[in-house]
Rosetta silent file (secondary structure, phi, psi, omega in degrees, C-alpha in Angstrom):
SEQUENCE: MVNLEIEKKLTAFLDKKMKEICNSTIDVNHSVNLYYIRPAKGFDKLETHNSLWGDGYNFLNDNGCQCHIYLRGGKWNKYLISIVIDDYSSSGWYGTTEMLYLCMDEINKIAKEFRKLKGDLEKQEKLGEIALNSITAWLKIIMQNQQYSYFITESENKIILSIKIKNRMQLDIPIYYNRFQKMMPELLETIQQFEKIANKSKIKVLISNSKVNQQWE
SCORE:     score description
SCORE:     0.000 S_00000001
   1 L     0.000  130.638 -174.279   89.346  189.952   24.137 S_00000001
   2 L   -79.933  135.011  175.680   89.393  192.317   27.118 S_00000001
   3 L   -61.116  135.845 -177.892   88.937  196.025   26.544 S_00000001
   4 H   -63.536  -34.007  177.953   92.149  197.909   27.370 S_00000001
   5 H   -65.928  -39.555  176.440   90.208  200.468   29.416 S_00000001
   6 H   -63.909  -43.167  179.788   88.712  197.672   31.503 S_00000001
   7 H   -60.661  -41.333  178.312   92.157  196.150   31.955 S_00000001
   8 H   -62.605  -42.858 -178.613   93.537  199.494   33.171 S_00000001
   9 H   -66.954  -38.143  179.107   90.720  199.890   35.696 S_00000001
  10 H   -68.588  -41.243  177.264   91.156  196.354   37.014 S_00000001
  11 H   -64.829  -41.492  177.930   94.912  196.792   37.383 S_00000001
  12 H   -62.081  -37.149  177.127   94.362  200.156   39.102 S_00000001
  13 H   -61.621  -46.608  179.396   91.946  198.438   41.508 S_00000001
  14 H   -63.742  -39.835  177.691   94.579  195.842   42.451 S_00000001
  15 H   -64.284  -37.971  177.409   97.213  198.564   42.918 S_00000001
  16 H   -62.363  -43.259  179.159   94.833  200.487   45.179 S_00000001
  17 H   -65.635  -38.550  177.869   94.330  197.399   47.341 S_00000001
  18 H   -65.528  -37.264  177.949   98.087  196.796   47.502 S_00000001
  19 H   -63.864  -41.402  178.265   98.615  200.396   48.590 S_00000001
  20 H   -62.294  -42.812  178.702   96.061  199.932   51.378 S_00000001
  21 H   -64.780  -44.058 -179.325   97.844  196.773   52.533 S_00000001
  22 H   -60.910  -43.314 -177.757  101.236  198.481   52.348 S_00000001
  23 H   -70.872  -20.037 -177.441  100.016  201.468   54.365 S_00000001
  24 H   -91.542   -4.684  179.983   98.519  199.228   57.048 S_00000001
  25 L   -97.984  150.696 -177.229  101.771  197.354   57.785 S_00000001
  26 L  -117.497   -9.566  179.702  104.392  198.586   60.224 S_00000001
  27 L   -72.427  114.855 -178.851  107.215  196.094   59.616 S_00000001
  28 L  -103.085    5.782 -179.419  109.999  198.058   57.868 S_00000001
  29 L   -82.821  108.474 -178.746  112.532  195.224   57.841 S_00000001
  30 L   -88.863    5.362  179.499  113.066  194.288   54.196 S_00000001
  31 L   -84.420   83.938 -174.407  115.528  191.533   55.061 S_00000001
  32 L   -98.229  132.020  173.702  113.196  188.664   54.186 S_00000001
  33 L  -101.044  101.138 -173.494  114.298  185.056   54.239 S_00000001
  34 H   -62.891  -30.419 -175.147  112.012  183.448   51.689 S_00000001
  35 H   -62.232  -35.177 -174.435  113.018  179.941   52.607 S_00000001
  36 H   -91.930   -1.928  177.947  111.507  180.193   56.086 S_00000001
  37 L   -76.582  127.030 -179.260  108.234  181.831   55.030 S_00000001
  38 L  -102.288  140.235  179.418  105.391  179.357   55.417 S_00000001
  39 L   -65.790  145.073  174.396  102.216  179.570   53.316 S_00000001
  40 L   -68.445  167.133 -178.507   99.027  180.634   55.062 S_00000001
  41 L   -58.787  131.484  179.775   96.202  178.129   55.390 S_00000001
  42 L    90.818   -0.155 -178.719   94.782  177.208   51.985 S_00000001
  43 E  -113.384  148.471  170.354   97.897  178.294   50.057 S_00000001
  44 E  -108.180  147.287 -178.619  100.616  176.306   48.305 S_00000001
  45 E  -109.135  119.919 -179.370  104.166  177.620   48.066 S_00000001
  46 E  -121.970  132.201  178.510  105.922  177.280   44.709 S_00000001
  47 E   -77.815  139.967  179.167  109.467  178.377   43.966 S_00000001
  48 E  -125.634  153.441  176.615  109.919  180.574   40.877 S_00000001
  49 L  -131.348  125.863 -177.907  112.932  181.591   38.813 S_00000001
  50 L  -133.784  123.623 -176.225  112.947  184.704   36.674 S_00000001
  51 L   -66.745  -25.107 -178.442  115.982  185.872   34.719 S_00000001
  52 L   -85.867  -49.942 -173.890  114.835  189.511   34.892 S_00000001
  53 L   -95.604  -23.822 -177.772  113.643  189.897   38.486 S_00000001
  54 L   106.289 -176.106 -175.622  115.416  187.044   40.231 S_00000001
  55 L   -76.957  155.692  178.072  114.230  184.149   42.367 S_00000001
  56 E  -169.935 -164.439  179.895  111.064  184.196   44.419 S_00000001
  57 E  -138.115  145.709  169.931  107.960  182.329   45.494 S_00000001
  58 E  -106.871  131.692  173.837  104.337  182.147   44.457 S_00000001
  59 E  -109.575  111.157 -172.205  101.747  181.493   47.144 S_00000001
  60 E  -114.815  145.917  171.040   98.641  180.116   45.413 S_00000001
  61 E  -121.075  178.081 -175.536   95.186  179.131   46.620 S_00000001
  62 L   -86.865   12.207  177.802   92.340  177.262   44.939 S_00000001
  63 L  -102.683   15.519  179.717   90.368  180.489   44.377 S_00000001
  64 L    75.578   25.086 -176.083   92.524  181.562   41.427 S_00000001
  65 E  -118.063  147.198  178.471   94.602  183.937   43.568 S_00000001
  66 E  -136.656  143.452  167.213   98.349  184.356   43.951 S_00000001
  67 E  -115.553  119.048 -172.640  100.672  186.326   46.190 S_00000001
  68 E  -113.569  126.161  175.870  104.020  186.653   44.458 S_00000001
  69 E  -124.035  133.230 -177.266  107.222  187.750   46.218 S_00000001
  70 E  -150.329  159.158 -175.039  110.520  188.128   44.395 S_00000001
  71 E   -92.116  126.586  170.735  113.862  189.843   44.810 S_00000001
  72 E   -94.887  109.602 -172.799  114.684  192.982   42.871 S_00000001
  73 L   -80.750 -153.737 -179.715  118.448  192.822   42.710 S_00000001
  74 L    68.543 -146.243 -176.873  121.132  195.332   41.808 S_00000001
  75 L   -69.435  -20.080 -178.687  121.369  198.517   43.849 S_00000001
  76 L   -76.884  -53.994  177.741  117.801  198.052   45.106 S_00000001
  77 L    47.923   47.887  178.861  118.210  194.546   46.543 S_00000001
  78 E  -129.871  158.810  179.985  114.700  194.581   48.018 S_00000001
  79 E   -88.701  140.495  175.585  111.757  192.254   47.804 S_00000001
  80 E  -113.303  143.966  178.493  108.697  193.112   45.762 S_00000001
  81 E  -123.093  135.421  173.133  105.227  191.713   46.358 S_00000001
  82 E  -134.532  157.332  174.032  102.373  191.583   43.865 S_00000001
  83 E  -114.233  146.808 -178.716   98.956  189.953   43.900 S_00000001
  84 E  -129.199  125.327  177.426   97.448  188.117   40.944 S_00000001
  85 E  -128.725  120.690  178.887   93.733  187.401   40.541 S_00000001
  86 L    51.697   43.169  177.144   92.427  185.562   37.478 S_00000001
  87 L    72.832    7.525  172.372   95.642  186.378   35.567 S_00000001
  88 E  -101.121  129.602 -173.595   95.418  190.124   36.367 S_00000001
  89 E  -116.745  143.114  170.426   98.442  191.366   38.296 S_00000001
  90 L   -77.800  173.303  170.165   99.116  194.385   40.442 S_00000001
  91 L   -70.960  166.556  176.010  102.387  196.267   40.246 S_00000001
  92 L   -84.394  131.823 -179.852  105.216  195.111   42.466 S_00000001
  93 E  -115.795  138.901  176.974  105.371  196.817   45.874 S_00000001
  94 E   -56.013  124.323 -167.302  108.365  196.833   48.189 S_00000001
  95 L  -116.883  160.814  173.668  107.422  194.106   50.599 S_00000001
  96 L  -129.031  169.697  177.763  107.936  192.816   54.099 S_00000001
  97 H   -60.315  -43.820  179.304  107.054  189.535   55.739 S_00000001
  98 H   -59.679  -41.744 -178.830  104.089  191.155   57.461 S_00000001
  99 H   -65.207  -39.946  179.645  102.844  192.547   54.160 S_00000001
 100 H   -62.468  -45.585  179.657  103.084  189.152   52.455 S_00000001
 101 H   -66.518  -35.422  178.048  101.023  187.446   55.167 S_00000001
 102 H   -66.736  -36.843  175.404   98.471  190.254   55.098 S_00000001
 103 H   -59.640  -44.332  179.943   98.145  189.788   51.324 S_00000001
 104 H   -65.617  -34.849  178.198   97.387  186.107   51.866 S_00000001
 105 H   -68.610  -35.876 -170.557   94.824  187.010   54.554 S_00000001
 106 H   -96.904  -13.490 -165.216   93.066  189.617   52.404 S_00000001
 107 H   -67.664  -31.667  177.882   93.296  188.233   48.883 S_00000001
 108 H   -67.647  -38.264  176.370   90.037  186.234   48.876 S_00000001
 109 H   -65.243  -43.062  177.682   88.126  189.329   50.017 S_00000001
 110 H   -62.344  -41.432 -179.137   89.911  191.396   47.354 S_00000001
 111 H   -60.728  -39.139  179.714   89.094  188.745   44.730 S_00000001
 112 H   -62.941  -45.458  177.864   85.378  188.984   45.529 S_00000001
 113 H   -65.761  -40.600 -178.930   85.404  192.778   45.022 S_00000001
 114 H   -60.639  -46.279 -177.068   87.605  192.423   41.939 S_00000001
 115 H   -69.660  -33.099  174.893   85.276  189.961   40.219 S_00000001
 116 H   -65.527  -44.749  177.797   82.222  192.086   40.944 S_00000001
 117 H   -60.318  -44.742 -179.737   83.981  195.110   39.456 S_00000001
 118 H   -60.623  -43.374  178.752   85.041  193.085   36.420 S_00000001
 119 H   -64.399  -41.183  178.845   81.479  191.871   35.884 S_00000001
 120 H   -64.403  -42.027 -179.677   80.067  195.393   36.206 S_00000001
 121 H   -66.700  -40.586  179.611   82.610  196.808   33.756 S_00000001
 122 H   -67.722  -37.279  176.717   81.974  194.052   31.208 S_00000001
 123 H   -64.750  -43.352  178.057   78.210  194.569   31.510 S_00000001
 124 H   -61.487  -39.459  179.116   78.664  198.303   31.022 S_00000001
 125 H   -64.346  -42.853  179.744   80.815  197.642   27.956 S_00000001
 126 H   -64.258  -43.101  178.130   78.176  195.362   26.383 S_00000001
 127 H   -63.242  -36.848  177.486   75.415  197.902   27.017 S_00000001
 128 H   -64.725  -39.986  178.731   77.641  200.565   25.460 S_00000001
 129 H   -64.552  -41.578  178.862   78.166  198.427   22.354 S_00000001
 130 H   -63.642  -44.575 -179.863   74.412  197.877   21.998 S_00000001
 131 H   -63.476  -42.144 -179.571   73.758  201.605   22.423 S_00000001
 132 H   -62.339  -43.891  178.871   76.477  202.521   19.908 S_00000001
 133 H   -63.648  -38.741  178.901   75.057  200.157   17.285 S_00000001
 134 H   -67.278  -42.507  179.248   71.569  201.545   17.856 S_00000001
 135 H   -62.656  -44.591 -179.768   72.763  205.147   17.590 S_00000001
 136 H   -60.514  -44.112  179.196   74.672  204.397   14.374 S_00000001
 137 H   -65.695  -39.289 -179.658   71.635  202.743   12.798 S_00000001
 138 H   -65.845  -40.084  179.337   69.381  205.596   13.910 S_00000001
 139 H   -62.449  -40.070  179.682   71.742  208.214   12.450 S_00000001
 140 H   -60.695  -39.278  179.796   71.684  206.512    9.048 S_00000001
 141 H   -70.015  -45.350 -177.040   67.898  206.721    9.015 S_00000001
 142 H   -65.255  -40.254 -171.719   67.754  210.329   10.242 S_00000001
 143 H   -91.957   -4.610 -171.378   70.463  211.607    7.924 S_00000001
 144 L   -63.756  -28.577  179.612   69.666  209.665    4.754 S_00000001
 145 L  -109.897   16.328 -179.485   67.595  212.485    3.223 S_00000001
 146 L  -108.097  165.759 -177.801   69.603  215.360    4.713 S_00000001
 147 L  -100.817   12.010 -175.590   72.548  217.316    3.326 S_00000001
 148 L   -82.314  139.143  168.516   74.644  217.187    6.477 S_00000001
 149 E   -96.983  140.214 -176.546   78.131  215.710    6.623 S_00000001
 150 E  -151.702  161.984  169.710   78.934  214.165    9.993 S_00000001
 151 E  -148.283  162.443 -179.294   81.232  211.860   11.902 S_00000001
 152 E  -121.074  148.360  175.919   81.172  210.361   15.384 S_00000001
 153 E  -120.144  122.996 -176.094   83.828  210.102   18.090 S_00000001
 154 E   -87.916  144.673  170.272   83.414  207.282   20.590 S_00000001
 155 L  -140.277 -172.175 -170.306   84.162  207.512   24.304 S_00000001
 156 L   -64.612  -43.467 -174.626   83.395  205.418   27.372 S_00000001
 157 L  -123.327   10.877 -178.939   79.820  206.527   28.071 S_00000001
 158 E  -164.717  170.595  165.515   78.851  208.568   25.009 S_00000001
 159 E  -117.673  156.601  170.295   79.594  209.515   21.444 S_00000001
 160 E  -107.069  117.264  177.129   80.212  212.999   20.132 S_00000001
 161 E   -91.028  114.986 -179.959   78.240  213.621   16.956 S_00000001
 162 E  -105.398  124.170 -174.999   80.055  216.267   14.885 S_00000001
 163 E  -123.760  131.708  176.771   78.004  217.851   12.120 S_00000001
 164 E   -86.891  117.828  177.851   79.170  220.259    9.450 S_00000001
 165 E  -113.057 -174.469 -174.741   76.633  223.041    9.031 S_00000001
 166 L   -68.999  170.424 -178.019   76.662  226.209    6.942 S_00000001
 167 L    60.805   29.509  175.102   79.109  229.101    7.353 S_00000001
 168 L    57.505   34.628  179.895   81.925  226.568    7.818 S_00000001
 169 E  -105.226  153.075  178.656   80.734  225.766   11.329 S_00000001
 170 E  -121.196  130.140  179.468   80.808  222.449   13.149 S_00000001
 171 E  -106.344  123.076  179.987   78.186  221.435   15.673 S_00000001
 172 E  -108.579  121.213 -176.943   79.273  218.900   18.327 S_00000001
 173 E  -121.634  117.070  174.700   76.480  217.076   20.148 S_00000001
 174 E   -76.249  129.951  177.453   77.181  214.605   22.982 S_00000001
 175 E  -119.597  109.070 -175.648   74.833  211.617   22.874 S_00000001
 176 E   -82.378  139.802 -176.344   74.990  209.578   26.075 S_00000001
 177 L   -59.490  -34.957 -176.252   74.416  205.846   25.861 S_00000001
 178 L   -85.136   -0.031  179.779   71.960  205.836   28.765 S_00000001
 179 L  -132.716    7.973 -171.384   69.820  208.641   27.290 S_00000001
 180 H   -64.645  -29.943 -177.918   70.090  208.205   23.526 S_00000001
 181 H   -66.043  -29.298  177.085   66.537  206.883   23.112 S_00000001
 182 H   -82.707  -29.195 -174.937   65.150  210.186   24.382 S_00000001
 183 H   -81.068  -39.210 -170.275   67.615  212.307   22.429 S_00000001
 184 H   -60.488  -41.097  179.690   67.458  210.776   18.964 S_00000001
 185 H   -61.941  -23.334 -178.296   63.831  211.737   18.083 S_00000001
 186 H   -99.428    0.244 -171.080   64.707  215.386   18.779 S_00000001
 187 H   -63.531  -51.915 -175.529   68.122  215.347   17.114 S_00000001
 188 H   -61.367  -42.797  179.137   67.275  216.600   13.637 S_00000001
 189 H   -62.696  -39.071  178.391   65.134  219.459   14.944 S_00000001
 190 H   -62.969  -44.478  179.029   67.942  220.479   17.315 S_00000001
 191 H   -61.326  -45.598 -178.464   70.478  220.556   14.468 S_00000001
 192 H   -64.583  -35.583  177.724   68.166  222.616   12.294 S_00000001
 193 H   -65.264  -44.756  178.908   67.529  225.122   15.095 S_00000001
 194 H   -65.820  -38.983  179.232   71.243  225.689   15.637 S_00000001
 195 H   -64.739  -39.508  179.112   71.841  225.984   11.901 S_00000001
 196 H   -62.327  -43.439  177.587   69.075  228.575   11.604 S_00000001
 197 H   -64.159  -43.903 -178.592   70.623  230.674   14.364 S_00000001
 198 H   -62.699  -36.952 -178.748   74.112  230.317   12.820 S_00000001
 199 H   -69.813  -31.150 -178.289   72.854  231.458    9.410 S_00000001
 200 H   -83.206  -27.175 -174.157   71.239  234.598   10.819 S_00000001
 201 L   -79.409  139.942  174.933   74.124  235.623   13.062 S_00000001
 202 L   -91.781   -5.014 -179.275   76.915  237.861   11.768 S_00000001
 203 L  -110.784  131.525  177.444   79.115  236.813   14.672 S_00000001
 204 L   -77.130  123.681 -175.479   80.795  233.424   14.781 S_00000001
 205 L  -118.087  134.861  175.134   79.847  231.764   18.078 S_00000001
 206 L  -108.472  125.435 -178.222   81.448  228.728   19.695 S_00000001
 207 L  -114.284  131.285  179.078   79.226  226.806   22.127 S_00000001
 208 L  -145.445  168.512  177.008   80.592  224.254   24.590 S_00000001
 209 L   -68.341  142.753 -179.995   79.744  222.673   27.927 S_00000001
 210 L   -70.692  150.464  179.241   80.511  224.885   30.917 S_00000001
 211 L   -86.537  135.615 -174.412   83.481  223.969   33.104 S_00000001
 212 L   -59.284  -41.901 -174.991   82.634  222.807   36.603 S_00000001
 213 L   -93.965   11.319 -179.435   85.364  224.855   38.305 S_00000001
 214 L   -66.060  135.174  176.821   84.932  227.961   36.209 S_00000001
 215 L   -90.347  103.114 -178.239   84.746  231.200   38.228 S_00000001
 216 L   -85.155  141.628  178.059   81.782  233.043   36.771 S_00000001
 217 L   -79.885    0.000    0.000   81.483  236.832   37.181 S_00000001
């Protein structure tokens, strides 16, 4: 099952490529006659019928790629074009004949970049899962003889370890997946140092990461 974050990034990639294709075309005539459009070399042309969007055509090649053009009826009455690679689809973009042919010309190149991105994202996800499992196991060992209550919040490249310390304070520590092996041996000592400072201070202090765009005096 594909991670929803990965799916969003892959769809965003396809939309970015469609935007580039759209911006590079100059044909503004949306009066497209689908019947007379011929598939580019290596593509098959299949007629489609959709009760929601209307009739159109799929142009498919043997590389798992599709260029889909269909009519958006009603007051719009314009053609939309989308590309599909390995069952991932871009959004529909208002299309022209020139844009459709450019999609067919570019889609194999786009597919190569798309599949590399997909592989990189899936590899990153697996490494993140391994790191998360290791961090969780390490925390159980570190905390088993301690009095701290804690919970973790997962994100794409790190977890946030939230620890309840004395004086009703909460300590939030980001643990990055690519650096956790260096951080974990020092974790307990770091928590104890912050707790010691918090216990001595009469002022409640909130510590957070600095903001990149902050204007410091």
